[in-house]
Wavefront OBJ file of the C-alpha trace (Angstrom):
o trace
v -9.805 -6.577 16.632
v -10.468 -2.753 16.890
v -8.483 -0.886 19.595
v -9.555 2.693 18.805
v -12.696 3.749 17.156
v -15.195 6.685 16.589
v -18.877 6.541 16.228
v -20.863 9.293 14.552
v -18.046 11.648 15.564
v -18.693 15.330 14.980
v -16.020 18.076 15.478
v -16.351 21.873 15.255
v -14.258 24.976 15.593
v -16.845 27.538 16.935
v -19.615 27.525 14.377
v -17.586 25.756 11.717
v -18.245 21.971 11.379
v -14.925 20.257 10.467
v -16.071 16.637 10.806
v -19.625 15.125 10.847
v -20.839 11.598 11.447
v -17.289 9.925 11.319
v -17.199 6.219 11.872
v -13.571 5.169 11.969
v -12.006 1.964 13.162
v -8.265 1.546 13.937
v -7.241 -2.156 13.785
v -5.241 -3.444 16.767
v -1.699 -4.390 16.277
v -1.397 -2.682 12.901
v 0.124 0.507 11.417
v -2.458 2.841 10.142
v -1.739 5.982 8.079
v -4.100 8.845 7.454
v -3.705 10.871 4.306
v -5.564 13.885 2.808
v -5.139 17.480 1.712
v -4.360 20.338 4.053
v -7.399 21.350 6.182
v -9.329 18.129 5.596
v -9.499 17.259 9.332
v -6.668 14.784 9.710
v -4.956 16.360 12.753
v -8.316 17.449 14.135
v -9.521 13.855 14.143
v -6.260 12.637 15.740
v -6.492 15.235 18.450
v -10.057 14.427 19.226
v -9.459 10.578 19.301
v -6.697 11.367 22.047
v -9.075 13.777 23.888
v -6.905 16.843 23.267
v -10.075 18.322 21.522
v -13.575 17.751 22.627
v -16.084 16.217 20.310
v -19.262 18.089 19.473
v -21.283 14.959 18.820
v -20.667 11.214 18.848
v -18.092 9.271 20.820
v -14.481 7.841 20.814
v -13.889 4.438 22.207
v -10.629 2.991 23.481
v -10.651 -0.696 24.126
v -14.466 -0.555 23.870
v -14.763 2.181 26.578
v -15.597 5.832 25.950
v -12.560 7.945 26.501
v -14.758 10.561 28.102
v -15.534 8.142 30.836
v -11.970 7.041 31.434
v -9.448 9.022 33.643
v -6.687 10.895 31.872
v -3.947 8.826 33.665
v -5.514 5.549 32.498
v -5.797 6.845 28.960
v -2.107 7.961 29.069
v -1.119 4.390 30.067
v -2.775 2.968 27.002
v -2.254 5.841 24.429
v 0.537 8.297 23.647
v 0.222 11.090 21.138
v 2.917 13.167 19.483
v 1.219 16.464 18.177
v 2.536 18.231 15.106
v 4.249 21.205 16.781
v 5.076 20.293 20.424
v 6.744 22.770 22.683
v 8.943 22.157 25.644
v 9.445 24.432 28.637
v 12.724 26.387 28.445
v 15.851 24.794 29.994
v 14.739 21.181 29.898
v 17.356 18.605 28.815
v 16.816 15.804 26.394
v 16.859 13.270 29.298
v 14.383 15.406 31.465
v 11.886 15.769 28.620
v 11.940 12.079 27.702
v 11.507 11.182 31.436
v 8.163 12.973 31.375
v 6.858 10.126 29.347
v 6.989 7.968 32.549
v 4.517 10.229 34.373
v 1.421 7.993 33.816
v 3.310 5.044 35.515
v 4.576 6.924 38.624
v 3.201 6.792 42.019
v 3.580 8.881 45.190
v 5.875 11.722 44.743
v 6.701 10.895 41.134
v 10.253 9.899 41.464
v 11.840 7.843 38.723
v 12.464 4.128 39.521
v 15.330 2.141 38.161
v 12.841 0.710 35.631
v 11.727 4.222 34.628
v 15.322 5.208 34.059
v 16.057 2.029 32.003
v 13.109 2.803 29.741
v 14.119 6.451 29.401
v 17.617 5.474 28.351
v 16.212 2.852 25.951
v 13.913 5.480 24.248
v 16.857 7.959 23.953
v 19.057 5.357 22.508
v 16.650 3.925 19.792
v 15.958 7.354 18.573
v 19.688 8.102 18.173
v 19.831 10.830 20.762
v 22.202 9.273 23.356
v 24.994 11.723 22.756
v 22.576 14.685 23.322
v 21.054 13.394 26.510
v 22.284 16.322 28.599
v 21.775 18.871 25.903
v 19.113 21.634 26.462
v 16.163 21.125 23.948
v 16.500 24.670 22.611
v 20.104 23.893 21.589
v 19.066 21.197 19.227
v 18.108 21.310 15.516
v 14.540 20.845 14.408
v 15.177 17.201 13.350
v 16.859 16.471 16.674
v 13.968 17.964 18.675
v 11.468 15.871 16.745
v 13.407 12.646 17.683
v 13.349 13.718 21.374
v 9.534 14.081 21.174
v 9.294 10.636 19.681
v 11.554 9.273 22.407
v 9.238 10.792 25.013
v 6.204 9.135 23.426
v 8.092 5.796 23.418
v 9.007 6.149 27.028
v 5.354 6.365 27.831
v 5.375 2.718 26.846
v 1.809 2.470 25.586
v 0.220 -0.158 23.306
v -1.134 2.584 21.074
v 0.922 5.427 19.505
v -0.671 8.416 17.720
v 1.701 10.566 15.670
v 0.871 13.739 13.801
v 3.533 14.204 10.999
v 6.308 12.539 12.910
v 8.907 13.081 10.132
v 8.541 16.849 10.132
v 11.908 18.735 9.821
v 13.699 15.446 9.108
v 15.908 14.765 6.040
v 15.230 11.670 3.921
v 17.531 9.454 5.910
v 16.198 10.391 9.221
v 12.687 10.109 8.012
v 13.327 6.547 7.012
v 15.068 5.946 10.444
v 11.993 7.094 12.313
v 9.517 5.209 10.157
v 11.538 2.017 10.361
v 11.856 2.434 14.084
v 7.948 2.662 14.375
v 7.729 -0.351 11.985
v 9.974 -2.268 14.299
v 7.983 -1.346 17.381
v 4.930 -2.612 15.610
v 6.477 -5.967 14.437
v 8.435 -6.686 17.555
v 6.236 -5.250 20.290
v 2.850 -5.428 18.522
v 2.197 -1.757 19.206
v -0.703 -0.173 17.329
v 0.472 2.898 15.468
v -1.600 5.626 13.891
v 0.227 8.277 11.771
v -0.904 11.386 9.764
v 1.568 11.583 6.976
v 1.771 13.942 3.949
v 4.219 11.919 1.987
v 2.081 9.457 0.043
v 4.699 6.918 -0.656
v 5.744 6.803 2.998
v 2.154 6.385 3.989
v 1.693 3.447 1.715
v 5.162 1.835 2.321
v 4.731 1.671 6.118
v 0.983 0.939 6.501
v -1.110 -2.185 6.891
v -4.179 0.055 6.796
v -4.747 3.396 5.067
v -7.381 6.004 5.469
v -7.988 8.737 2.786
v -9.839 11.759 4.034
v -11.324 14.857 2.370
v -13.575 17.533 3.900
v -13.764 15.581 7.157
v -15.148 12.408 5.608
v -13.576 9.078 4.680
v -13.174 8.764 0.877
v -11.536 5.324 0.992
v -9.984 3.070 3.567
v -8.361 -0.387 3.364
v -5.082 -1.926 2.412
v -2.499 0.301 0.719
v -3.122 -1.092 -2.716
v -6.913 -0.392 -2.202
v -6.334 3.206 -1.141
v -3.295 4.357 -3.000
v -4.847 4.354 -6.545
v -5.071 6.957 -9.180
v -8.799 7.141 -8.716
v -8.639 7.752 -5.120
v -5.817 10.344 -5.358
v -7.817 12.124 -7.923
v -10.837 12.321 -5.730
v -8.871 13.327 -2.647
v -6.200 15.598 -3.982
v -7.499 16.616 -7.376
v -4.397 15.255 -9.063
v -3.751 13.004 -12.047
v -1.248 10.422 -10.588
v 0.642 7.460 -11.952
v 0.777 4.703 -9.281
v 2.868 1.547 -9.817
v 4.108 -1.200 -7.473
v 7.440 -0.372 -5.682
v 10.027 -2.914 -7.074
v 11.643 -3.166 -3.498
v 8.519 -3.411 -1.305
v 5.599 -4.292 -3.624
v 3.663 -1.514 -2.061
v 2.010 1.132 -4.351
v 4.093 4.228 -5.039
v 3.218 7.422 -6.805
v 5.917 8.002 -9.438
v 4.532 11.296 -10.940
v 1.465 13.446 -10.872
v -0.006 16.652 -12.164
v -2.881 18.938 -11.209
v -6.312 18.428 -12.773
v -7.570 21.782 -13.913
v -11.368 22.002 -13.227
v -11.834 25.574 -14.414
v -10.014 28.542 -15.842
v -9.224 29.989 -12.365
v -6.769 27.071 -11.800
v -4.480 28.558 -14.459
v -1.994 31.164 -13.148
v -2.969 34.764 -14.142
v -0.704 36.877 -16.555
v 0.154 39.140 -13.629
v 1.258 36.145 -11.434
v 3.419 34.745 -14.217
v 5.027 38.227 -14.806
v 5.655 38.693 -11.050
v 7.766 35.538 -10.868
v 9.495 35.980 -14.357
l 1 2 3 4 5 6 7 8 9 10 11 12 13 14 15 16 17 18 19 20 21 22 23 24 25 26 27 28 29 30 31 32 33 34 35 36 37 38 39 40 41 42 43 44 45 46 47 48 49 50 51 52 53 54 55 56 57 58 59 60 61 62 63 64 65 66 67 68 69 70 71 72 73 74 75 76 77 78 79 80 81 82 83 84 85 86 87 88 89 90 91 92 93 94 95 96 97 98 99 100 101 102 103 104 105 106 107 108 109 110 111 112 113 114 115 116 117 118 119 120 121 122 123 124 125 126 127 128 129 130 131 132 133 134 135 136 137 138 139 140 141 142 143 144 145 146 147 148 149 150 151 152 153 154 155 156 157 158 159 160 161 162 163 164 165 166 167 168 169 170 171 172 173 174 175 176 177 178 179 180 181 182 183 184 185 186 187 188 189 190 191 192 193 194 195 196 197 198 199 200 201 202 203 204 205 206 207 208 209 210 211 212 213 214 215 216 217 218 219 220 221 222 223 224 225 226 227 228 229 230 231 232 233 234 235 236 237 238 239 240 241 242 243 244 245 246 247 248 249 250 251 252 253 254 255 256 257 258 259 260 261 262 263 264 265 266 267 268 269 270 271 272 273 274 275 276 277
């Protein structure tokens, strides 16, 4: 079953068309990862599907209903999004920021209930931020801040989670912690998760469904072994990649790659070589 979809979606920045005629379906209860080169429209599509950006043409459907005909609060009860570079107001503590995730569920004067507080504590705990719960956001490292934002998205307690580069600023161990947490939320709580990820091996390892984009269009989508291939990576990234099964997971993994030089301008100039010598 499809939970989130687009129909003939067109997105523009001013006069510049970024995406045209995009038909994309996000399968319910699965982890979907979106890959593609910088500037291909990945984040733009994610923001438009969550109604942060307005579509030029076409439509986005959530549970079969147009998001443009659904109230913001109702959307926030079903879908949470973690943008790439979120910013928090100065002076907020970890607990205060995470508690903002409960806003769509609050009534009246917006006071936290005992259930709200329980969910906020859970979100802080599962992201490993309990010892920092009273710490101001600006006093945290980049990786710690990222985990707080993920905790806020979790506290929103939606069936659908959209994350734009959720492992930004994190070292390898913390990247795996975050991705395994999202994997567990999918398995145990059946949450639908959509992630834009630059690391191809992470994208393939944690996905049930992958979407490869280039120039605002879908080059290939399907199961990881259908998308993570040398042919697709060549078309999407212009690289010559060696892809083999991961001996631990069985998922495809890119073990090495090189640029494909299409013309003489892809070679560094003599002046550039000398400048870095």
